[in-house]
All heavy atoms as TSV, in Angstrom:
chain	resi	resn	atom	element	x	y	z
A	1	ARG	N	N	158.517	175.548	186.251
A	1	ARG	CA	C	158.939	174.970	184.971
A	1	ARG	C	C	160.449	175.068	184.829
A	1	ARG	O	O	161.076	174.139	184.338
A	1	ARG	CB	C	158.251	175.731	183.913
A	1	ARG	CG	C	158.665	175.173	182.558
A	1	ARG	CD	C	157.974	175.861	181.457
A	1	ARG	NE	N	158.580	175.258	180.214
A	1	ARG	CZ	C	157.977	174.400	179.384
A	1	ARG	NH1	N	156.778	174.027	179.713
A	1	ARG	NH2	N	158.577	173.946	178.354
A	2	ASP	N	N	161.016	176.155	185.271
A	2	ASP	CA	C	162.431	176.299	185.165
A	2	ASP	C	C	163.260	175.269	185.912
A	2	ASP	O	O	164.328	174.923	185.576
A	2	ASP	CB	C	162.913	177.633	185.574
A	2	ASP	CG	C	162.377	178.801	184.674
A	2	ASP	OD1	O	161.996	178.487	183.503
A	2	ASP	OD2	O	162.320	179.904	185.100
A	3	ASP	N	N	162.634	174.727	187.017
A	3	ASP	CA	C	163.322	173.689	187.744
A	3	ASP	C	C	163.121	172.329	187.238
A	3	ASP	O	O	163.789	171.425	187.728
A	3	ASP	CB	C	162.816	173.746	189.193
A	3	ASP	CG	C	163.141	175.081	189.924
A	3	ASP	OD1	O	164.275	175.568	189.621
A	3	ASP	OD2	O	162.425	175.583	190.814
A	4	ASP	N	N	162.234	172.141	186.301
A	4	ASP	CA	C	161.969	170.867	185.693
A	4	ASP	C	C	162.931	170.614	184.558
A	4	ASP	O	O	162.549	170.598	183.269
A	4	ASP	CB	C	160.506	170.652	185.128
A	4	ASP	CG	C	159.542	170.678	186.261
A	4	ASP	OD1	O	159.946	170.321	187.479
A	4	ASP	OD2	O	158.321	170.961	186.032
A	5	THR	N	N	164.214	170.515	184.854
A	5	THR	CA	C	165.163	170.301	183.784
A	5	THR	C	C	166.417	169.570	184.371
A	5	THR	O	O	166.448	169.122	185.489
A	5	THR	CB	C	165.524	171.632	183.197
A	5	THR	OG1	O	166.227	171.385	181.900
A	5	THR	CG2	C	166.366	172.515	184.151
A	6	PHE	N	N	167.367	169.385	183.506
A	6	PHE	CA	C	168.580	168.774	183.906
A	6	PHE	C	C	169.665	169.853	183.917
A	6	PHE	O	O	169.559	171.000	183.443
A	6	PHE	CB	C	169.100	167.802	182.814
A	6	PHE	CG	C	168.213	166.630	182.611
A	6	PHE	CD1	C	167.289	166.495	181.456
A	6	PHE	CD2	C	168.093	165.613	183.541
A	6	PHE	CE1	C	166.529	165.404	181.303
A	6	PHE	CE2	C	167.294	164.475	183.433
A	6	PHE	CZ	C	166.493	164.353	182.255
A	7	ASN	N	N	170.817	169.456	184.577
A	7	ASN	CA	C	171.958	170.406	184.590
A	7	ASN	C	C	172.501	170.634	183.152
A	7	ASN	O	O	172.339	169.764	182.360
A	7	ASN	CB	C	173.091	169.682	185.477
A	7	ASN	CG	C	174.297	170.475	185.659
A	7	ASN	OD1	O	174.956	170.854	184.737
A	7	ASN	ND2	N	174.513	170.843	186.944
A	8	ASP	N	N	173.006	171.781	182.875
A	8	ASP	CA	C	173.487	172.074	181.522
A	8	ASP	C	C	174.437	171.036	180.963
A	8	ASP	O	O	174.541	170.875	179.804
A	8	ASP	CB	C	174.218	173.489	181.583
A	8	ASP	CG	C	173.213	174.611	181.726
A	8	ASP	OD1	O	172.099	174.468	181.385
A	8	ASP	OD2	O	173.636	175.714	181.993
A	9	TYR	N	N	175.134	170.347	181.877
A	9	TYR	CA	C	176.053	169.375	181.484
A	9	TYR	C	C	175.436	168.318	180.560
A	9	TYR	O	O	176.015	167.876	179.586
A	9	TYR	CB	C	176.666	168.640	182.733
A	9	TYR	CG	C	177.524	167.488	182.499
A	9	TYR	CD1	C	178.950	167.641	182.157
A	9	TYR	CD2	C	177.064	166.177	182.403
A	9	TYR	CE1	C	179.734	166.504	181.864
A	9	TYR	CE2	C	177.809	165.074	182.060
A	9	TYR	CZ	C	179.098	165.261	181.869
A	9	TYR	OH	O	180.004	164.197	181.569
A	10	PHE	N	N	174.232	167.919	180.866
A	10	PHE	CA	C	173.555	166.869	180.145
A	10	PHE	C	C	173.124	167.328	178.658
A	10	PHE	O	O	172.855	166.501	177.755
A	10	PHE	CB	C	172.316	166.231	180.882
A	10	PHE	CG	C	172.793	165.572	182.073
A	10	PHE	CD1	C	172.698	166.248	183.391
A	10	PHE	CD2	C	173.278	164.358	182.072
A	10	PHE	CE1	C	173.114	165.563	184.430
A	10	PHE	CE2	C	173.643	163.680	183.188
A	10	PHE	CZ	C	173.655	164.244	184.424
A	11	PHE	N	N	173.015	168.675	178.494
A	11	PHE	CA	C	172.693	169.204	177.190
A	11	PHE	C	C	173.881	169.479	176.314
A	11	PHE	O	O	173.726	169.643	175.186
A	11	PHE	CB	C	171.903	170.507	177.388
A	11	PHE	CG	C	170.542	170.339	178.043
A	11	PHE	CD1	C	170.332	170.761	179.287
A	11	PHE	CD2	C	169.534	169.589	177.428
A	11	PHE	CE1	C	169.094	170.576	179.906
A	11	PHE	CE2	C	168.221	169.422	178.012
A	11	PHE	CZ	C	168.097	169.954	179.313
A	12	THR	N	N	175.069	169.469	176.938
A	12	THR	CA	C	176.343	169.792	176.196
A	12	THR	C	C	177.284	168.668	176.022
A	12	THR	O	O	178.194	168.713	175.281
A	12	THR	CB	C	177.052	170.959	176.832
A	12	THR	OG1	O	177.295	170.702	178.169
A	12	THR	CG2	C	176.113	172.242	176.714
A	13	ASN	N	N	177.091	167.603	176.892
A	13	ASN	CA	C	177.986	166.472	176.832
A	13	ASN	C	C	177.275	165.208	176.490
A	13	ASN	O	O	176.146	164.847	176.878
A	13	ASN	CB	C	178.570	166.279	178.281
A	13	ASN	CG	C	179.565	167.417	178.572
A	13	ASN	OD1	O	180.645	167.573	178.063
A	13	ASN	ND2	N	179.091	168.303	179.564
A	14	PRO	N	N	177.892	164.417	175.632
A	14	PRO	CA	C	177.309	163.099	175.193
A	14	PRO	C	C	177.022	162.110	176.329
A	14	PRO	O	O	177.851	162.073	177.226
A	14	PRO	CB	C	178.256	162.599	174.140
A	14	PRO	CG	C	179.499	163.271	174.408
A	14	PRO	CD	C	179.253	164.525	175.086
A	15	ASP	N	N	176.022	161.366	176.156
A	15	ASP	CA	C	175.797	160.173	177.008
A	15	ASP	C	C	176.565	159.025	176.580
A	15	ASP	O	O	177.452	159.032	175.629
A	15	ASP	CB	C	174.317	159.881	177.123
A	15	ASP	CG	C	173.719	159.478	175.796
A	15	ASP	OD1	O	174.503	159.222	174.834
A	15	ASP	OD2	O	172.498	159.323	175.684
A	16	ARG	N	N	176.368	157.774	177.124
A	16	ARG	CA	C	177.121	156.599	176.712
A	16	ARG	C	C	177.003	156.237	175.261
A	16	ARG	O	O	177.872	155.604	174.679
A	16	ARG	CB	C	176.657	155.361	177.594
A	16	ARG	CG	C	177.093	155.475	178.987
A	16	ARG	CD	C	176.644	154.269	179.741
A	16	ARG	NE	N	175.247	154.367	179.989
A	16	ARG	CZ	C	174.495	153.540	180.522
A	16	ARG	NH1	N	174.948	152.394	180.848
A	16	ARG	NH2	N	173.238	153.730	180.712
A	17	ARG	N	N	175.928	156.670	174.617
A	17	ARG	CA	C	175.751	156.422	173.242
A	17	ARG	C	C	176.223	157.467	172.351
A	17	ARG	O	O	176.240	157.429	171.163
A	17	ARG	CB	C	174.238	156.215	172.971
A	17	ARG	CG	C	173.609	155.021	173.637
A	17	ARG	CD	C	172.193	154.930	173.373
A	17	ARG	NE	N	171.551	156.169	173.928
A	17	ARG	CZ	C	170.299	156.321	174.354
A	17	ARG	NH1	N	169.446	155.352	174.075
A	17	ARG	NH2	N	169.893	157.454	174.794
A	18	GLY	N	N	176.875	158.540	172.919
A	18	GLY	CA	C	177.429	159.684	172.175
A	18	GLY	C	C	176.517	160.809	171.854
A	18	GLY	O	O	176.794	161.555	170.991
A	19	ASN	N	N	175.361	160.799	172.560
A	19	ASN	CA	C	174.317	161.932	172.235
A	19	ASN	C	C	174.006	162.742	173.473
A	19	ASN	O	O	173.573	162.185	174.450
A	19	ASN	CB	C	173.001	161.201	171.757
A	19	ASN	CG	C	173.240	160.377	170.627
A	19	ASN	OD1	O	173.915	160.684	169.569
A	19	ASN	ND2	N	172.766	159.162	170.557
A	20	PRO	N	N	174.188	164.032	173.384
A	20	PRO	CA	C	173.656	164.886	174.433
A	20	PRO	C	C	172.093	165.012	174.321
A	20	PRO	O	O	171.536	164.628	173.346
A	20	PRO	CB	C	174.271	166.235	174.134
A	20	PRO	CG	C	174.554	166.236	172.666
A	20	PRO	CD	C	174.799	164.794	172.361
A	21	ILE	N	N	171.471	165.490	175.389
A	21	ILE	CA	C	170.062	165.666	175.337
A	21	ILE	C	C	169.739	166.880	174.490
A	21	ILE	O	O	170.429	167.935	174.705
A	21	ILE	CB	C	169.473	165.871	176.744
A	21	ILE	CG1	C	169.641	164.564	177.647
A	21	ILE	CG2	C	168.001	166.229	176.754
A	21	ILE	CD1	C	169.277	164.727	179.089
A	22	ASP	N	N	168.803	166.770	173.595
A	22	ASP	CA	C	168.474	167.877	172.708
A	22	ASP	C	C	167.511	168.772	173.536
A	22	ASP	O	O	166.435	168.401	173.858
A	22	ASP	CB	C	167.814	167.391	171.476
A	22	ASP	CG	C	167.375	168.498	170.527
A	22	ASP	OD1	O	168.157	169.388	170.277
A	22	ASP	OD2	O	166.151	168.494	170.072
A	23	ILE	N	N	167.928	170.016	173.790
A	23	ILE	CA	C	167.145	170.903	174.623
A	23	ILE	C	C	165.750	171.200	174.023
A	23	ILE	O	O	164.766	171.404	174.671
A	23	ILE	CB	C	167.892	172.186	174.998
A	23	ILE	CG1	C	167.188	172.798	176.140
A	23	ILE	CG2	C	168.100	173.010	173.807
A	23	ILE	CD1	C	168.093	173.802	176.907
A	24	VAL	N	N	165.771	171.388	172.663
A	24	VAL	CA	C	164.487	171.650	171.994
A	24	VAL	C	C	163.515	170.596	172.172
A	24	VAL	O	O	162.358	170.776	172.465
A	24	VAL	CB	C	164.735	172.044	170.527
A	24	VAL	CG1	C	163.465	172.268	169.749
A	24	VAL	CG2	C	165.626	173.217	170.387
A	25	SER	N	N	163.941	169.354	171.908
A	25	SER	CA	C	163.149	168.125	172.123
A	25	SER	C	C	162.657	168.027	173.628
A	25	SER	O	O	161.532	167.698	173.890
A	25	SER	CB	C	163.830	166.939	171.771
A	25	SER	OG	O	164.095	166.937	170.355
A	26	TRP	N	N	163.588	168.412	174.514
A	26	TRP	CA	C	163.267	168.295	176.006
A	26	TRP	C	C	162.132	169.328	176.316
A	26	TRP	O	O	161.161	168.901	176.987
A	26	TRP	CB	C	164.503	168.595	176.833
A	26	TRP	CG	C	164.244	168.721	178.235
A	26	TRP	CD1	C	164.280	169.754	178.975
A	26	TRP	CD2	C	163.781	167.662	179.052
A	26	TRP	NE1	N	163.947	169.522	180.306
A	26	TRP	CE2	C	163.616	168.224	180.371
A	26	TRP	CE3	C	163.536	166.275	178.978
A	26	TRP	CZ2	C	163.201	167.445	181.490
A	26	TRP	CZ3	C	163.079	165.590	180.056
A	26	TRP	CH2	C	162.980	166.138	181.287
A	27	GLU	N	N	162.253	170.510	175.822
A	27	GLU	CA	C	161.240	171.506	176.130
A	27	GLU	C	C	159.897	171.120	175.478
A	27	GLU	O	O	158.782	171.348	176.112
A	27	GLU	CB	C	161.659	172.850	175.681
A	27	GLU	CG	C	162.813	173.422	176.463
A	27	GLU	CD	C	162.489	173.660	177.817
A	27	GLU	OE1	O	161.361	174.054	178.229
A	27	GLU	OE2	O	163.380	173.420	178.764
A	28	LYS	N	N	159.858	170.493	174.319
A	28	LYS	CA	C	158.654	170.041	173.667
A	28	LYS	C	C	158.044	168.931	174.449
A	28	LYS	O	O	156.773	168.922	174.696
A	28	LYS	CB	C	158.990	169.566	172.233
A	28	LYS	CG	C	157.691	169.186	171.449
A	28	LYS	CD	C	158.090	168.748	170.101
A	28	LYS	CE	C	156.815	168.128	169.423
A	28	LYS	NZ	N	157.129	167.482	168.141
A	29	LEU	N	N	158.865	168.032	175.021
A	29	LEU	CA	C	158.374	166.894	175.801
A	29	LEU	C	C	157.666	167.473	177.126
A	29	LEU	O	O	156.681	166.968	177.574
A	29	LEU	CB	C	159.497	165.993	176.138
A	29	LEU	CG	C	159.132	164.737	177.005
A	29	LEU	CD1	C	158.195	163.838	176.279
A	29	LEU	CD2	C	160.395	164.060	177.430
A	30	LYS	N	N	158.327	168.499	177.707
A	30	LYS	CA	C	157.757	169.113	178.868
A	30	LYS	C	C	156.418	169.719	178.645
A	30	LYS	O	O	155.485	169.526	179.348
A	30	LYS	CB	C	158.779	170.126	179.522
A	30	LYS	CG	C	159.777	169.582	180.269
A	30	LYS	CD	C	160.484	170.602	181.200
A	30	LYS	CE	C	160.771	171.930	180.603
A	30	LYS	NZ	N	161.655	172.750	181.500
A	31	ASP	N	N	156.277	170.419	177.487
A	31	ASP	CA	C	154.957	170.956	177.105
A	31	ASP	C	C	153.876	169.820	176.922
A	31	ASP	O	O	152.740	170.010	177.466
A	31	ASP	CB	C	155.087	171.678	175.729
A	31	ASP	CG	C	155.828	172.954	175.836
A	31	ASP	OD1	O	156.038	173.497	176.917
A	31	ASP	OD2	O	156.271	173.487	174.752
A	32	GLU	N	N	154.293	168.783	176.341
A	32	GLU	CA	C	153.341	167.630	176.139
A	32	GLU	C	C	152.981	167.046	177.553
A	32	GLU	O	O	151.760	166.754	177.737
A	32	GLU	CB	C	153.865	166.527	175.246
A	32	GLU	CG	C	154.024	166.991	173.824
A	32	GLU	CD	C	154.810	165.964	172.917
A	32	GLU	OE1	O	155.033	164.875	173.376
A	32	GLU	OE2	O	155.150	166.330	171.811
A	33	TYR	N	N	153.925	166.832	178.399
A	33	TYR	CA	C	153.652	166.263	179.726
A	33	TYR	C	C	152.742	167.222	180.515
A	33	TYR	O	O	151.758	166.775	181.150
A	33	TYR	CB	C	154.944	166.131	180.412
A	33	TYR	CG	C	154.804	165.611	181.805
A	33	TYR	CD1	C	154.575	164.265	182.036
A	33	TYR	CD2	C	154.898	166.430	182.951
A	33	TYR	CE1	C	154.403	163.719	183.323
A	33	TYR	CE2	C	154.764	165.965	184.305
A	33	TYR	CZ	C	154.481	164.578	184.402
A	33	TYR	OH	O	154.292	164.037	185.701
A	34	TYR	N	N	152.981	168.510	180.490
A	34	TYR	CA	C	152.181	169.472	181.206
A	34	TYR	C	C	150.818	169.511	180.713
A	34	TYR	O	O	149.794	169.531	181.503
A	34	TYR	CB	C	152.833	170.891	181.189
A	34	TYR	CG	C	154.060	171.092	181.924
A	34	TYR	CD1	C	154.830	172.247	181.582
A	34	TYR	CD2	C	154.481	170.205	182.883
A	34	TYR	CE1	C	156.030	172.379	182.354
A	34	TYR	CE2	C	155.710	170.383	183.500
A	34	TYR	CZ	C	156.487	171.484	183.219
A	34	TYR	OH	O	157.660	171.696	183.905
A	35	GLU	N	N	150.586	169.366	179.389
A	35	GLU	CA	C	149.338	169.308	178.812
A	35	GLU	C	C	148.479	168.110	179.280
A	35	GLU	O	O	147.354	168.184	179.678
A	35	GLU	CB	C	149.380	169.450	177.248
A	35	GLU	CG	C	147.999	169.534	176.612
A	35	GLU	CD	C	148.140	169.627	175.150
A	35	GLU	OE1	O	149.127	170.141	174.635
A	35	GLU	OE2	O	147.276	169.120	174.448
A	36	ILE	N	N	149.087	166.994	179.278
A	36	ILE	CA	C	148.477	165.751	179.635
A	36	ILE	C	C	148.078	165.774	181.197
A	36	ILE	O	O	146.978	165.402	181.515
A	36	ILE	CB	C	149.428	164.512	179.517
A	36	ILE	CG1	C	149.598	164.259	177.959
A	36	ILE	CG2	C	148.941	163.289	180.152
A	36	ILE	CD1	C	150.710	163.317	177.658
A	37	ARG	N	N	148.980	166.398	181.992
A	37	ARG	CA	C	148.571	166.518	183.434
A	37	ARG	C	C	147.583	167.612	183.758
A	37	ARG	O	O	147.127	167.626	184.857
A	37	ARG	CB	C	149.920	166.765	184.195
A	37	ARG	CG	C	151.039	165.758	183.980
A	37	ARG	CD	C	150.743	164.477	184.619
A	37	ARG	NE	N	150.689	164.567	186.011
A	37	ARG	CZ	C	150.337	163.709	186.887
A	37	ARG	NH1	N	150.066	162.453	186.418
A	37	ARG	NH2	N	150.331	163.862	188.134
A	38	GLY	N	N	147.401	168.506	182.811
A	38	GLY	CA	C	146.473	169.643	183.057
A	38	GLY	C	C	147.164	170.743	183.842
A	38	GLY	O	O	146.640	171.399	184.608
A	39	TRP	N	N	148.476	170.988	183.507
A	39	TRP	CA	C	149.327	172.050	184.064
A	39	TRP	C	C	149.538	173.146	183.044
A	39	TRP	O	O	149.433	172.955	181.778
A	39	TRP	CB	C	150.643	171.506	184.458
A	39	TRP	CG	C	150.569	170.414	185.562
A	39	TRP	CD1	C	149.463	169.999	186.265
A	39	TRP	CD2	C	151.688	169.620	185.989
A	39	TRP	NE1	N	149.763	168.952	187.158
A	39	TRP	CE2	C	151.174	168.761	187.010
A	39	TRP	CE3	C	153.031	169.649	185.694
A	39	TRP	CZ2	C	151.976	167.948	187.776
A	39	TRP	CZ3	C	153.826	168.725	186.433
A	39	TRP	CH2	C	153.293	167.900	187.380
A	40	ASP	N	N	149.788	174.320	183.592
A	40	ASP	CA	C	150.055	175.527	182.651
A	40	ASP	C	C	151.458	175.333	182.074
A	40	ASP	O	O	152.400	175.057	182.828
A	40	ASP	CB	C	149.990	176.733	183.615
A	40	ASP	CG	C	150.379	177.972	182.769
A	40	ASP	OD1	O	149.449	178.406	181.927
A	40	ASP	OD2	O	151.408	178.545	182.939
A	41	ASN	N	N	151.557	175.546	180.779
A	41	ASN	CA	C	152.836	175.335	180.076
A	41	ASN	C	C	153.832	176.331	180.502
A	41	ASN	O	O	155.059	176.103	180.556
A	41	ASN	CB	C	152.665	175.325	178.582
A	41	ASN	CG	C	152.293	174.007	178.042
A	41	ASN	OD1	O	152.556	173.022	178.660
A	41	ASN	ND2	N	151.842	174.035	176.755
A	42	LYS	N	N	153.405	177.633	180.853
A	42	LYS	CA	C	154.424	178.670	181.142
A	42	LYS	C	C	155.001	178.442	182.594
A	42	LYS	O	O	156.068	178.694	182.874
A	42	LYS	CB	C	153.760	180.035	180.928
A	42	LYS	CG	C	153.570	180.438	179.572
A	42	LYS	CD	C	153.042	181.789	179.441
A	42	LYS	CE	C	152.811	182.086	177.985
A	42	LYS	NZ	N	152.355	183.475	177.823
A	43	SER	N	N	154.073	178.082	183.532
A	43	SER	CA	C	154.549	178.050	184.965
A	43	SER	C	C	154.869	176.700	185.387
A	43	SER	O	O	155.601	176.534	186.354
A	43	SER	CB	C	153.469	178.653	185.799
A	43	SER	OG	O	152.300	177.861	185.798
A	44	GLY	N	N	154.296	175.597	184.813
A	44	GLY	CA	C	154.421	174.290	185.257
A	44	GLY	C	C	153.665	173.890	186.397
A	44	GLY	O	O	154.023	172.935	187.150
A	45	VAL	N	N	152.599	174.677	186.750
A	45	VAL	CA	C	151.735	174.360	187.949
A	45	VAL	C	C	150.350	173.992	187.425
A	45	VAL	O	O	149.970	174.314	186.318
A	45	VAL	CB	C	151.632	175.514	188.853
A	45	VAL	CG1	C	152.993	175.753	189.572
A	45	VAL	CG2	C	151.057	176.708	188.362
A	46	PRO	N	N	149.569	173.255	188.190
A	46	PRO	CA	C	148.220	172.843	187.742
A	46	PRO	C	C	147.406	174.051	187.424
A	46	PRO	O	O	147.401	175.075	188.132
A	46	PRO	CB	C	147.616	172.133	188.898
A	46	PRO	CG	C	148.830	171.626	189.674
A	46	PRO	CD	C	149.898	172.644	189.450
A	47	THR	N	N	146.508	173.940	186.384
A	47	THR	CA	C	145.600	174.977	186.016
A	47	THR	C	C	144.450	175.027	187.023
A	47	THR	O	O	144.197	174.042	187.729
A	47	THR	CB	C	145.073	174.723	184.601
A	47	THR	OG1	O	144.350	173.533	184.640
A	47	THR	CG2	C	146.184	174.726	183.588
A	48	SER	N	N	143.701	176.073	186.955
A	48	SER	CA	C	142.520	176.230	187.855
A	48	SER	C	C	141.524	175.184	187.448
A	48	SER	O	O	140.873	174.581	188.369
A	48	SER	CB	C	141.864	177.640	187.693
A	48	SER	OG	O	142.760	178.566	188.095
A	49	GLU	N	N	141.355	174.837	186.192
A	49	GLU	CA	C	140.444	173.751	185.737
A	49	GLU	C	C	140.845	172.499	186.423
A	49	GLU	O	O	140.009	171.685	186.843
A	49	GLU	CB	C	140.460	173.679	184.303
A	49	GLU	CG	C	139.804	174.796	183.568
A	49	GLU	CD	C	140.763	175.991	183.392
A	49	GLU	OE1	O	141.987	175.859	183.564
A	49	GLU	OE2	O	140.281	177.115	183.082
A	50	LYS	N	N	142.165	172.154	186.434
A	50	LYS	CA	C	142.589	170.902	186.952
A	50	LYS	C	C	142.386	170.786	188.437
A	50	LYS	O	O	141.940	169.825	189.019
A	50	LYS	CB	C	144.087	170.650	186.586
A	50	LYS	CG	C	144.615	169.247	187.050
A	50	LYS	CD	C	143.887	168.169	186.371
A	50	LYS	CE	C	144.456	166.880	186.734
A	50	LYS	NZ	N	143.761	165.731	186.005
A	51	LEU	N	N	142.621	171.919	189.115
A	51	LEU	CA	C	142.435	171.969	190.583
A	51	LEU	C	C	141.005	171.789	190.960
A	51	LEU	O	O	140.593	171.124	191.875
A	51	LEU	CB	C	143.034	173.337	191.202
A	51	LEU	CG	C	144.508	173.402	191.093
A	51	LEU	CD1	C	144.952	174.771	191.458
A	51	LEU	CD2	C	145.135	172.388	192.041
A	52	ASN	N	N	140.052	172.449	190.146
A	52	ASN	CA	C	138.700	172.234	190.330
A	52	ASN	C	C	138.281	170.815	190.150
A	52	ASN	O	O	137.459	170.242	190.915
A	52	ASN	CB	C	137.815	173.195	189.432
A	52	ASN	CG	C	137.878	174.612	189.940
A	52	ASN	OD1	O	138.002	174.879	191.167
A	52	ASN	ND2	N	137.869	175.577	189.045
A	53	GLU	N	N	138.855	170.188	189.074
A	53	GLU	CA	C	138.551	168.779	188.909
A	53	GLU	C	C	138.943	167.921	190.014
A	53	GLU	O	O	138.349	166.891	190.310
A	53	GLU	CB	C	139.308	168.357	187.504
A	53	GLU	CG	C	139.167	166.907	187.166
A	53	GLU	CD	C	140.098	166.578	185.957
A	53	GLU	OE1	O	140.267	167.389	185.088
A	53	GLU	OE2	O	140.661	165.443	185.944
A	54	LEU	N	N	139.963	168.281	190.647
A	54	LEU	CA	C	140.512	167.500	191.846
A	54	LEU	C	C	139.860	167.916	193.100
A	54	LEU	O	O	140.278	167.506	194.202
A	54	LEU	CB	C	142.022	167.651	191.970
A	54	LEU	CG	C	142.823	167.158	190.755
A	54	LEU	CD1	C	144.298	167.530	190.885
A	54	LEU	CD2	C	142.666	165.644	190.679
A	55	ASP	N	N	138.820	168.739	192.960
A	55	ASP	CA	C	138.033	169.207	194.168
A	55	ASP	C	C	138.925	170.023	195.083
A	55	ASP	O	O	138.815	169.986	196.285
A	55	ASP	CB	C	137.425	168.011	194.935
A	55	ASP	CG	C	136.229	168.520	195.828
A	55	ASP	OD1	O	135.635	169.539	195.551
A	55	ASP	OD2	O	136.054	167.808	196.871
A	56	LEU	N	N	139.757	170.916	194.444
A	56	LEU	CA	C	140.605	171.775	195.168
A	56	LEU	C	C	140.263	173.245	194.778
A	56	LEU	O	O	141.132	174.110	194.513
A	56	LEU	CB	C	142.049	171.518	194.885
A	56	LEU	CG	C	142.553	170.218	195.352
A	56	LEU	CD1	C	143.936	169.818	194.736
A	56	LEU	CD2	C	142.600	170.124	196.871
A	57	LYS	N	N	138.925	173.544	194.787
A	57	LYS	CA	C	138.445	174.923	194.389
A	57	LYS	C	C	139.098	176.007	195.244
A	57	LYS	O	O	139.366	176.990	194.811
A	57	LYS	CB	C	137.009	174.940	194.451
A	57	LYS	CG	C	136.401	176.287	193.931
A	57	LYS	CD	C	134.887	176.243	193.961
A	57	LYS	CE	C	134.250	177.624	193.464
A	57	LYS	NZ	N	135.113	178.704	193.363
A	58	ASP	N	N	139.239	175.644	196.615
A	58	ASP	CA	C	139.876	176.717	197.441
A	58	ASP	C	C	141.278	177.101	196.950
A	58	ASP	O	O	141.603	178.265	197.062
A	58	ASP	CB	C	139.845	176.244	198.938
A	58	ASP	CG	C	140.508	174.939	199.164
A	58	ASP	OD1	O	140.417	174.119	198.219
A	58	ASP	OD2	O	141.042	174.693	200.176
A	59	VAL	N	N	142.013	176.149	196.525
A	59	VAL	CA	C	143.329	176.358	196.063
A	59	VAL	C	C	143.309	177.074	194.702
A	59	VAL	O	O	144.009	178.065	194.477
A	59	VAL	CB	C	144.138	175.045	195.884
A	59	VAL	CG1	C	145.594	175.294	195.241
A	59	VAL	CG2	C	144.321	174.392	197.210
A	60	ALA	N	N	142.387	176.660	193.831
A	60	ALA	CA	C	142.228	177.302	192.523
A	60	ALA	C	C	141.853	178.730	192.718
A	60	ALA	O	O	142.276	179.555	191.857
A	60	ALA	CB	C	141.187	176.538	191.672
A	61	ASP	N	N	141.042	179.130	193.636
A	61	ASP	CA	C	140.561	180.491	193.865
A	61	ASP	C	C	141.790	181.337	194.249
A	61	ASP	O	O	141.823	182.553	193.976
A	61	ASP	CB	C	139.539	180.571	194.957
A	61	ASP	CG	C	138.204	179.950	194.519
A	61	ASP	OD1	O	138.004	179.771	193.247
A	61	ASP	OD2	O	137.372	179.595	195.368
A	62	GLU	N	N	142.834	180.763	194.910
A	62	GLU	CA	C	143.923	181.558	195.355
A	62	GLU	C	C	145.067	181.607	194.303
A	62	GLU	O	O	145.906	182.528	194.346
A	62	GLU	CB	C	144.500	180.855	196.603
A	62	GLU	CG	C	143.680	180.844	197.745
A	62	GLU	CD	C	143.521	182.122	198.442
A	62	GLU	OE1	O	144.495	182.860	198.496
A	62	GLU	OE2	O	142.440	182.440	199.014
A	63	LEU	N	N	144.943	180.731	193.313
A	63	LEU	CA	C	145.969	180.680	192.241
A	63	LEU	C	C	145.954	181.902	191.288
A	63	LEU	O	O	144.878	182.166	190.734
A	63	LEU	CB	C	145.799	179.402	191.494
A	63	LEU	CG	C	146.935	179.031	190.503
A	63	LEU	CD1	C	148.266	178.715	191.197
A	63	LEU	CD2	C	146.519	177.807	189.748
A	64	VAL	N	N	146.991	182.500	191.095
A	64	VAL	CA	C	147.106	183.611	190.161
A	64	VAL	C	C	148.490	183.439	189.346
A	64	VAL	O	O	149.545	183.165	189.875
A	64	VAL	CB	C	147.284	185.016	190.904
A	64	VAL	CG1	C	147.473	186.120	189.939
A	64	VAL	CG2	C	146.025	185.171	191.773
A	65	PHE	N	N	148.242	183.457	187.993
A	65	PHE	CA	C	149.414	183.278	187.166
A	65	PHE	C	C	150.036	184.589	186.735
A	65	PHE	O	O	149.485	185.458	186.291
A	65	PHE	CB	C	149.086	182.527	185.845
A	65	PHE	CG	C	148.765	181.115	186.036
A	65	PHE	CD1	C	147.514	180.586	185.911
A	65	PHE	CD2	C	149.771	180.179	186.317
A	65	PHE	CE1	C	147.207	179.231	186.119
A	65	PHE	CE2	C	149.586	178.939	186.430
A	65	PHE	CZ	C	148.308	178.381	186.465
């Protein structure tokens, strides 16, 4: 999850329209995306349920959060 972000520059410097990326909105968007994909919000990896749905039970059995 920590790697799913932008460089700090984009949160502190304005874009062409004069707006930097709002980090709070960005983190909320990541939460929503992870939920839709069936990923864990804290780690950013697929949940055991999602892996089982994808017929990856062997991977789900090895997964530990």
